FIKOLZA-1660 file (N, C-alpha, C; in steps of 0.1 Angstrom, whole numbers, plus 5000, padded with zeros to 4 digits):
% residues 81
   i   px   py   pz ch aa at
   1 2393 6188 5496  A  G  N
   1 2398 6185 5509  A  G CA
   1 2398 6198 5517  A  G  C
   2 2402 6197 5529  A  E  N
   2 2404 6208 5538  A  E CA
   2 2416 6216 5535  A  E  C
   3 2415 6229 5537  A  W  N
   3 2427 6238 5536  A  W CA
   3 2434 6239 5550  A  W  C
   4 2447 6240 5549  A  N  N
   4 2454 6241 5562  A  N CA
   4 2452 6255 5568  A  N  C
   5 2456 6257 5580  A  E  N
   5 2454 6270 5587  A  E CA
   5 2461 6281 5581  A  E  C
   6 2474 6279 5576  A  S  N
   6 2481 6290 5571  A  S CA
   6 2475 6294 5557  A  S  C
   7 2470 6285 5550  A  T  N
   7 2463 6289 5537  A  T CA
   7 2451 6297 5540  A  T  C
   8 2443 6293 5550  A  K  N
   8 2431 6300 5554  A  K CA
   8 2434 6314 5558  A  K  C
   9 2445 6315 5566  A  K  N
   9 2449 6329 5571  A  K CA
   9 2453 6338 5560  A  K  C
  10 2461 6332 5551  A  E  N
  10 2466 6340 5539  A  E CA
  10 2454 6344 5531  A  E  C
  11 2444 6336 5528  A  L  N
  11 2433 6340 5520  A  L CA
  11 2425 6350 5527  A  L  C
  12 2423 6349 5540  A  M  N
  12 2415 6360 5547  A  M CA
  12 2423 6373 5547  A  M  C
  13 2436 6372 5548  A  F  N
  13 2444 6385 5547  A  F CA
  13 2442 6391 5534  A  F  C
  14 2443 6383 5523  A  L  N
  14 2441 6389 5510  A  L CA
  14 2427 6394 5507  A  L  C
  15 2418 6387 5513  A  Y  N
  15 2403 6391 5512  A  Y CA
  15 2402 6405 5518  A  Y  C
  16 2407 6406 5530  A  H  N
  16 2405 6419 5537  A  H CA
  16 2413 6430 5531  A  H  C
  17 2424 6427 5525  A  R  N
  17 2432 6438 5518  A  R CA
  17 2424 6442 5505  A  R  C
  18 2418 6432 5498  A  F  N
  18 2410 6436 5487  A  F CA
  18 2398 6444 5491  A  F  C
  19 2391 6440 5501  A  M  N
  19 2379 6447 5506  A  M CA
  19 2382 6461 5510  A  M  C
  20 2394 6463 5517  A  A  N
  20 2398 6476 5521  A  A CA
  20 2400 6485 5508  A  A  C
  21 2407 6480 5498  A  S  N
  21 2409 6487 5486  A  S CA
  21 2396 6490 5479  A  S  C
  22 2387 6481 5478  A  L  N
  22 2374 6482 5472  A  L CA
  22 2366 6493 5479  A  L  C
  23 2366 6492 5492  A  T  N
  23 2358 6502 5500  A  T CA
  23 2364 6516 5498  A  T  C
  24 2377 6517 5498  A  E  N
  24 2384 6530 5496  A  E CA
  24 2381 6535 5482  A  E  C
  25 2382 6527 5472  A  S  N
  25 2380 6532 5458  A  S CA
  25 2366 6536 5455  A  S  C
  26 2356 6528 5460  A  S  N
  26 2342 6531 5457  A  S CA
  26 2338 6544 5464  A  S  C
  27 2343 6546 5476  A  N  N
  27 2339 6558 5483  A  N CA
  27 2347 6570 5478  A  N  C
  28 2359 6568 5474  A  E  N
  28 2367 6579 5468  A  E CA
  28 2360 6585 5456  A  E  C
  29 2354 6576 5447  A  A  N
  29 2347 6581 5436  A  A CA
  29 2335 6590 5439  A  A  C
  30 2330 6588 5451  A  A  N
  30 2319 6596 5456  A  A CA
  30 2324 6608 5464  A  A  C
  31 2337 6610 5465  A  G  N
  31 2342 6621 5472  A  G CA
  31 2342 6619 5487  A  G  C
  32 2342 6606 5492  A  K  N
  32 2342 6603 5506  A  K CA
  32 2354 6595 5510  A  K  C
  33 2358 6596 5522  A  T  N
  33 2368 6588 5528  A  T CA
  33 2362 6579 5538  A  T  C
  34 2364 6566 5536  A  T  N
  34 2358 6556 5546  A  T CA
  34 2369 6547 5550  A  T  C
  35 2370 6545 5563  A  L  N
  35 2380 6535 5568  A  L CA
  35 2374 6522 5569  A  L  C
  36 2380 6512 5562  A  Y  N
  36 2375 6498 5563  A  Y CA
  36 2377 6492 5576  A  Y  C
  37 2366 6486 5582  A  L  N
  37 2368 6479 5594  A  L CA
  37 2363 6465 5592  A  L  C
  38 2372 6455 5591  A  P  N
  38 2369 6442 5588  A  P CA
  38 2362 6435 5600  A  P  C
  39 2353 6425 5597  A  V  N
  39 2348 6417 5607  A  V CA
  39 2357 6405 5608  A  V  C
  40 2364 6404 5619  A  L  N
  40 2374 6394 5621  A  L CA
  40 2367 6381 5625  A  L  C
  41 2373 6370 5621  A  N  N
  41 2367 6357 5623  A  N CA
  41 2367 6352 5638  A  N  C
  42 2376 6357 5645  A  N  N
  42 2377 6352 5659  A  N CA
  42 2373 6363 5668  A  N  C
  43 2368 6360 5680  A  D  N
  43 2364 6369 5690  A  D CA
  43 2376 6377 5696  A  D  C
  44 2374 6389 5699  A  P  N
  44 2385 6397 5705  A  P CA
  44 2389 6391 5718  A  P  C
  45 2402 6392 5722  A  P  N
  45 2406 6387 5735  A  P CA
  45 2399 6396 5745  A  P  C
  46 2397 6390 5757  A  P  N
  46 2389 6397 5767  A  P CA
  46 2395 6409 5774  A  P  C
  47 2409 6410 5773  A  D  N
  47 2415 6422 5779  A  D CA
  47 2428 6425 5772  A  D  C
  48 2434 6437 5775  A  A  N
  48 2446 6442 5768  A  A CA
  48 2457 6432 5769  A  A  C
  49 2459 6426 5781  A  E  N
  49 2470 6417 5783  A  E CA
  49 2469 6405 5774  A  E  C
  50 2457 6399 5774  A  S  N
  50 2454 6387 5766  A  S CA
  50 2456 6391 5751  A  S  C
  51 2451 6402 5747  A  A  N
  51 2453 6407 5733  A  A CA
  51 2467 6408 5729  A  A  C
  52 2476 6413 5738  A  S  N
  52 2490 6415 5735  A  S CA
  52 2497 6402 5733  A  S  C
  53 2492 6391 5739  A  L  N
  53 2498 6378 5738  A  L CA
  53 2493 6370 5726  A  L  C
  54 2482 6375 5719  A  D  N
  54 2476 6368 5708  A  D CA
  54 2482 6374 5695  A  D  C
  55 2492 6367 5690  A  R  N
  55 2500 6372 5679  A  R CA
  55 2492 6374 5666  A  R  C
  56 2483 6365 5664  A  E  N
  56 2474 6366 5652  A  E CA
  56 2465 6379 5653  A  E  C
  57 2459 6381 5665  A  W  N
  57 2451 6392 5667  A  W CA
  57 2459 6405 5665  A  W  C
  58 2471 6406 5671  A  V  N
  58 2479 6418 5669  A  V CA
  58 2483 6420 5655  A  V  C
  59 2486 6410 5647  A  Q  N
  59 2489 6411 5633  A  Q CA
  59 2478 6416 5625  A  Q  C
  60 2466 6412 5628  A  Q  N
  60 2454 6416 5621  A  Q CA
  60 2452 6431 5624  A  Q  C
  61 2453 6435 5636  A  L  N
  61 2451 6449 5640  A  L CA
  61 2462 6458 5634  A  L  C
  62 2474 6453 5634  A  E  N
  62 2485 6461 5628  A  E CA
  62 2482 6463 5613  A  E  C
  63 2478 6453 5606  A  A  N
  63 2475 6455 5591  A  A CA
  63 2464 6465 5589  A  A  C
  64 2454 6465 5597  A  I  N
  64 2443 6475 5596  A  I CA
  64 2448 6489 5598  A  I  C
  65 2456 6491 5609  A  V  N
  65 2461 6504 5612  A  V CA
  65 2471 6509 5601  A  V  C
  66 2479 6500 5596  A  I  N
  66 2488 6504 5585  A  I CA
  66 2480 6509 5573  A  I  C
  67 2470 6502 5569  A  H  N
  67 2461 6506 5558  A  H CA
  67 2455 6520 5561  A  H  C
  68 2449 6521 5573  A  W  N
  68 2443 6534 5577  A  W CA
  68 2453 6545 5576  A  W  C
  69 2465 6543 5581  A  T  N
  69 2476 6553 5581  A  T CA
  69 2479 6558 5567  A  T  C
  70 2481 6549 5558  A  R  N
  70 2483 6552 5544  A  R CA
  70 2472 6560 5538  A  R  C
  71 2460 6556 5541  A  Q  N
  71 2448 6562 5536  A  Q CA
  71 2447 6576 5541  A  Q  C
  72 2449 6578 5554  A  I  N
  72 2448 6592 5560  A  I CA
  72 2459 6601 5554  A  I  C
  73 2471 6596 5553  A  K  N
  73 2482 6604 5547  A  K CA
  73 2478 6608 5533  A  K  C
  74 2472 6600 5525  A  R  N
  74 2468 6603 5511  A  R CA
  74 2458 6615 5511  A  R  C
  75 2448 6613 5520  A  V  N
  75 2438 6624 5521  A  V CA
  75 2444 6637 5525  A  V  C
  76 2453 6637 5535  A  L  N
  76 2459 6649 5540  A  L CA
  76 2468 6655 5529  A  L  C
  77 2475 6647 5522  A  N  N
  77 2484 6652 5511  A  N CA
  77 2476 6658 5500  A  N  C
  78 2464 6652 5497  A  N  N
  78 2455 6658 5486  A  N CA
  78 2449 6671 5491  A  N  C
  79 2447 6673 5504  A  Q  N
  79 2442 6686 5508  A  Q CA
  79 2452 6697 5507  A  Q  C
  80 2465 6693 5509  A  D  N
  80 2476 6703 5508  A  D CA
  80 2478 6707 5493  A  D  C
  81 2475 6699 5484  A  A  N
  81 2478 6701 5470  A  A CA
  81 2469 6712 5464  A  A  C
% end
């Protein structure tokens, strides 16, 4: 049968989180830092105002930025060590 929208969204969230971790781990082994940029299923809103009103779009971008922030902090902390 068909999956409901909330299940689809949760699976896509988990998929992107996994892919971000996989990208980070595989590049880290090679001594590289790569920021994962997912291909989102929906088209971006046409302007900043529309984007700010699209809750799902904002949540996707927030999740990406949170992951990048953690990744960048780890790199900077490792450079200081």
